[in-house]
Structures are given as structure tokens and as C-alpha cells.
C-alpha positions as a Markdown table, in Angstrom:
| # | Residue | x | y | z |
|---|---|---|---|---|
| 1 | Met | -100.8 | 29.9 | -12.5 |
| 2 | Lys | -98.2 | 29.0 | -14.8 |
| 3 | Leu | -95.4 | 29.3 | -12.9 |
| 4 | Lys | -96.8 | 26.9 | -10.5 |
| 5 | Lys | -97.3 | 24.5 | -13.2 |
| 6 | Tyr | -93.9 | 24.7 | -14.5 |
| 7 | Asn | -92.4 | 24.4 | -11.1 |
| 8 | Asn | -94.6 | 21.4 | -10.5 |
| 9 | Phe | -93.5 | 20.0 | -13.8 |
| 10 | Ile | -89.6 | 20.5 | -13.0 |
| 11 | Lys | -90.3 | 18.7 | -9.4 |
| 12 | Glu | -92.0 | 15.6 | -11.0 |
| 13 | Asn | -89.2 | 15.5 | -14.1 |
| 14 | Ala | -86.0 | 16.3 | -12.1 |
| 15 | Val | -83.7 | 13.7 | -12.2 |
| 16 | Glu | -80.2 | 13.8 | -10.4 |
| 17 | Val | -77.7 | 13.4 | -12.5 |
| 18 | Glu | -74.1 | 12.1 | -11.0 |
| 19 | Pro | -71.1 | 13.4 | -12.3 |
| 20 | Arg | -69.1 | 11.0 | -14.7 |
| 21 | Val | -65.6 | 11.6 | -13.2 |
| 22 | Lys | -65.2 | 12.0 | -9.3 |
| 23 | Pro | -62.3 | 14.1 | -8.3 |
| 24 | Thr | -59.4 | 12.0 | -7.0 |
| 25 | Thr | -58.1 | 14.9 | -4.5 |
| 26 | Ala | -60.2 | 16.6 | -1.9 |
| 27 | Pro | -60.6 | 20.3 | -2.3 |
| 28 | Thr | -58.4 | 22.4 | 0.3 |
| 29 | Thr | -58.9 | 25.8 | 1.8 |
| 30 | Thr | -55.3 | 26.7 | 2.1 |
| 31 | Pro | -53.7 | 28.6 | -0.6 |
| 32 | Gly | -51.0 | 26.9 | -3.0 |
| 33 | Lys | -47.2 | 27.3 | -2.8 |
| 34 | Arg | -46.9 | 29.1 | -5.9 |
| 35 | Arg | -45.0 | 32.2 | -6.4 |
| 36 | Ser | -46.4 | 35.4 | -7.2 |
| 37 | Pro | -46.7 | 36.3 | -10.8 |
| 38 | Phe | -45.9 | 39.9 | -10.1 |
| 39 | Lys | -42.0 | 40.4 | -9.7 |
| 40 | Lys | -40.9 | 42.8 | -7.2 |
| 41 | Asp | -38.2 | 44.7 | -8.4 |
| 42 | Ala | -35.2 | 44.8 | -5.8 |
| 43 | Pro | -32.4 | 47.6 | -6.1 |
| 44 | Ser | -29.2 | 46.1 | -7.3 |
| 45 | Val | -27.2 | 48.0 | -4.3 |
| 46 | Lys | -28.4 | 48.6 | -1.1 |
| 47 | Pro | -29.1 | 52.7 | -0.8 |
| 48 | Ala | -27.1 | 54.1 | 2.1 |
| 49 | Pro | -28.1 | 57.4 | 4.0 |
| 50 | Lys | -26.8 | 60.3 | 2.2 |
| 51 | Ala | -25.8 | 62.2 | 5.2 |
| 52 | Ser | -25.4 | 61.5 | 9.1 |
| 53 | Ala | -27.4 | 63.5 | 11.4 |
| 54 | Glu | -24.4 | 65.2 | 12.8 |
| 55 | Asp | -23.5 | 66.5 | 8.9 |
| 56 | Val | -27.0 | 67.6 | 8.8 |
| 57 | Ala | -26.8 | 69.4 | 12.3 |
| 58 | Glu | -23.5 | 71.4 | 11.0 |
| 59 | Lys | -25.1 | 72.3 | 7.8 |
| 60 | Phe | -28.0 | 73.7 | 9.6 |
| 61 | Ile | -25.8 | 75.9 | 11.8 |
| 62 | Ser | -23.4 | 76.9 | 8.9 |
| 63 | Leu | -26.4 | 78.1 | 6.9 |
| 64 | Thr | -28.5 | 79.7 | 9.7 |
| 65 | Lys | -25.2 | 81.1 | 11.3 |
| 66 | Asp | -25.4 | 84.6 | 9.3 |
| 67 | Asn | -29.2 | 85.0 | 9.2 |
| 68 | Ser | -30.1 | 86.8 | 12.3 |
| 69 | Tyr | -34.0 | 86.3 | 12.1 |
| 70 | Ile | -33.6 | 82.3 | 12.5 |
| 71 | Gln | -31.1 | 82.8 | 15.3 |
| 72 | Asp | -33.5 | 85.2 | 17.2 |
| 73 | Met | -36.3 | 82.7 | 16.5 |
| 74 | Leu | -34.2 | 79.8 | 17.7 |
| 75 | Thr | -33.0 | 81.4 | 20.8 |
| 76 | Lys | -36.4 | 82.5 | 21.6 |
| 77 | Lys | -37.9 | 79.0 | 21.2 |
| 78 | Tyr | -35.0 | 77.1 | 23.0 |
| 79 | Ser | -34.1 | 79.3 | 25.6 |
| 80 | Lys | -37.0 | 78.5 | 28.1 |
């Protein structure tokens, strides 16, 4: 009951107020062209690969040459 009276009072006495100053520019949906405030760190020099594929293969072969277990495993796996 009180809520109805309150709503009726608001409806009767409500006056729409227009803003004093109207905006001069229309709002847009596109973002601005600002730069990001978070700076992404870039390396001072371009990193180069530490080793080429051939170097890695040669190192693997030299390390596994004396190990008979690894040699047997590799021959079983790749002999098919």
C-alpha cells in the first residue's frame, strides 16, 4: 500500500530535467588511437639460435656412440 502511494507520488511530481550543457561531439563505438600505457619490453639485440640442427645431430651422435644401450634402442626403433 505504501509502495503504491510512493510510486503514484513520484509519477505525479516527476519532472524531466534536461542537461544544462549538451555534448558537442557524438559518442562513437570505435576505440581511440591512444598507445597502451603498458610498455612491452623488447630485447636490445635479436636472439640468435644457439645451435643449428646439424650441430645438435652431431652432438647427439657423439654422446651416444659409446653407449650400447642407446645404440641398441635406436637400431631397433629405426631398423623397420
